[in-house]
C-alpha positions, -999 to +999 in steps of 0.1 A: -158-369+806-132-390+821-105-417+809-130-411+777-115-382+768-080-404+764-097-427+741-083-412+708-048-409+721-049-447+723-070-456+693-046-451+661-031-483+670-061-499+656-050-489+626-018-512+625-040-544+616-055-525+588-021-509+578-006-546+571-034-567+558-044-537+533-014-533+513-011-569+507-052-580+495-066-548+488-066-536+453-033-503+458-062-477+453-085-486+474-058-494+501-045-458+496-068-444+501-087-464+526-056-451+550-048-419+545-087-416+557-083-435+586-052-411+594-066-379+588-094-392+611-075-404+639-048-377+634-076-350+637-094-366+669-061-369+691-055-333+682-086-320+695-083-345+725-047-326+732-059-294+725-088-302+752-062-316+778-048-284+774-074-263+780-083-281+808-050-288+819-041-256+824-062-233+831-055-231+869-021-222+861-006-188+870-006-162+841-029-179+820-043-158+798-078-180+799-109-172+819-102-175+860-133-194+860-123-222+834-099-232+866-135-243+890-132-279+898-160-289+881-138-276+852-112-297+865-128-326+872-142-336+840-105-350+831-083-374+853-051-362+863-063-327+851-028-309+864-003-335+854-021-343+821-022-308+811+008-293+820+024-328+800+000-318+769+012-282+766+047-294+750+030-322+732+009-302+712+041-273+707+061-307+694+033-314+673+025-281+657+062-279+652+063-316+633+032-303+610+045-270+605+081-288+595+061-311+572+046-281+555+076-262+551+093-289+538+069-303+511+074-268+495+112-261+493+111-294+480+088-286+451+105-251+446+140-267+443+127-291+422+110-267+400+141-242+401+159-271+385+136-266+353+139-230+348+155-221+312+134-254+299+110-256+276+072-262+291+063-291+283+043-324+299+078-340+298+105-324+314+144-343+305+173-335+324+208-335+308+223-358+339+239-390+343+225-398+374+191-419+365+161-407+381+124-397+372+094-380+396+063-363+391+065-330+394+027-322+403+012-287+394+007-248+411-009-221+408+017-207+379+030-245+370+017-269+352+024-308+360+052-327+345+070-356+343+109-349+348+128-376+339+170-374+334+188-387+303+206-408+322+172-425+330+165-425+297+191-443+284+189-473+310+160-476+299+150-497+264+117-479+246+086-500+254+103-498+291+100-459+290+065-460+281+060-478+314+078-450+333+058-426+314+024-443+327+036-447+359+042-407+368+015-400+347-011-421+369+005-397+401-005-368+384-037-378+376-043-392+412-027-365+422-003-388+448+015-359+462-016-347+480-021-382+494+012-384+504+014-352+522-022-359+547-001-390+554+027-371+566+007-348+585-007-377+601+021-391+610+037-357+626+002-358+647+006-389+661+036-415+660+013-442+661+007-432+627+040-438+615+030-467+602+001-463+580+024-430+565+049-461+553+020-480+540+002-451+519+041-443+503+044-477+490+002-478+480+009-448+461+041-465+442+018-497+437-015-478+423+008-461+398+022-491+388-012-508+382-022-478+363+008-483+342+004-521+336-030-514+324-022-487+298+006-505+286-013-538+287+019-558+296+030-564+333+060-584+332+069-550+304+062-532+338+074-553+360+109-548+341+105-513+340+098-507+375+129-533+383+152-514+363+141-476+372+135-482+411+175-499+414+191-470+391+172-444+404+193-443+440+197-404+447+165-379+433+167-344+434+134-342+449+128-368+480+093-361+490+078-361+454+057-393+448+079-415+430+107-400+440+102-411+474+125-441+476+095-462+453+086-487+484+102-523+486+111-528+447+111-572+445+078-567+465+063-542+437+076-563+412+063-596+425+030-580+424+032-568+394+042-606+381+011-617+400-024-621+385-039-579+387-055-575+416-096-570+419-100-532+413-133-535+440-133-512+475-134-546+490-112-579+491-122-614+474-154-632+492-144-661+500-109-664+511-090-659+539-066-633+530-105-616+518-117-621+550-086-614+573-086-580+555-118-573+558-120-579+596-091-551+597-111-527+577-136-528+597-117-529+633-097-498+619-133-478+606-143-491+644-116-474+663-119-443+641-151-438+647-150-447+681-122-421+682-145-399+663-180-403+686-153-398+717-136-370+709-170-348+699-188-360+730-154-346+751-155-314+731-192-306+733-190-319+774-164-297+775-180-265+756-215-274+780-195-267+812-168-241+805-202-221+795-213-222+828-186-217+844-182-189+826-200-159+841-221-135+817 
């Protein structure tokens, strides 16, 4: 395996150009799906790589529950600097698992807290909370609860009737596209590797832009939607569910408004051909895809090679 096994720990950096260019030049739906897929693949590959380092690098430590045969020189020679990298990988993998667990716990706690605030209200697609603080968010459904749009009276009073329609269309888009799952995947990927944090930021902005475009299409007025997004984004400074889509800060509001005031982006999965921005976005997407493919091949090759070596070293 050699240094090839370490590639998945470095290749997530190839996603940075894609994260920057995709959110600017691709349709928000295509950019969000592309970046989420890249993040998941790169996170899984880097985690597999880290697990292999733990197995190979710690097999020779005293008191290790792994089979003694796994500490043979042939096994240890499969990874460069096996002892040092193996010992470093133990706390790294522990931190990764702790960060992922904390993300899942925080995600579940946020949903439970939001649902507790709705107790006693009539079960309906829209829940209006008597609160002077202006906020609105989409609450995904669960096993025993339905998906709902939650909005405060303070937000409704601050918007005009037409702007309210745009707001509700925005939140419905979050529920329809299940953006809560997309954001959770991006959070878990960022927890698995620090190089994937720019993707998390880009995905969070992408789901907001995606919902903005869906709202503008449903309302039929991009200027009205831009005005509603600007008002709601500036008013909703505090939310009872900060990790629920549309309540996670909403992304840079001026950039969202500027995008809505521009012509609607092309709905294809690829950027427009024949333009410099399209060429740059396409090259960045191919570069990131190549990095993800190389990372996946490297992880698969290392896992298979390690399995063969360990099988040969383990007596029947």
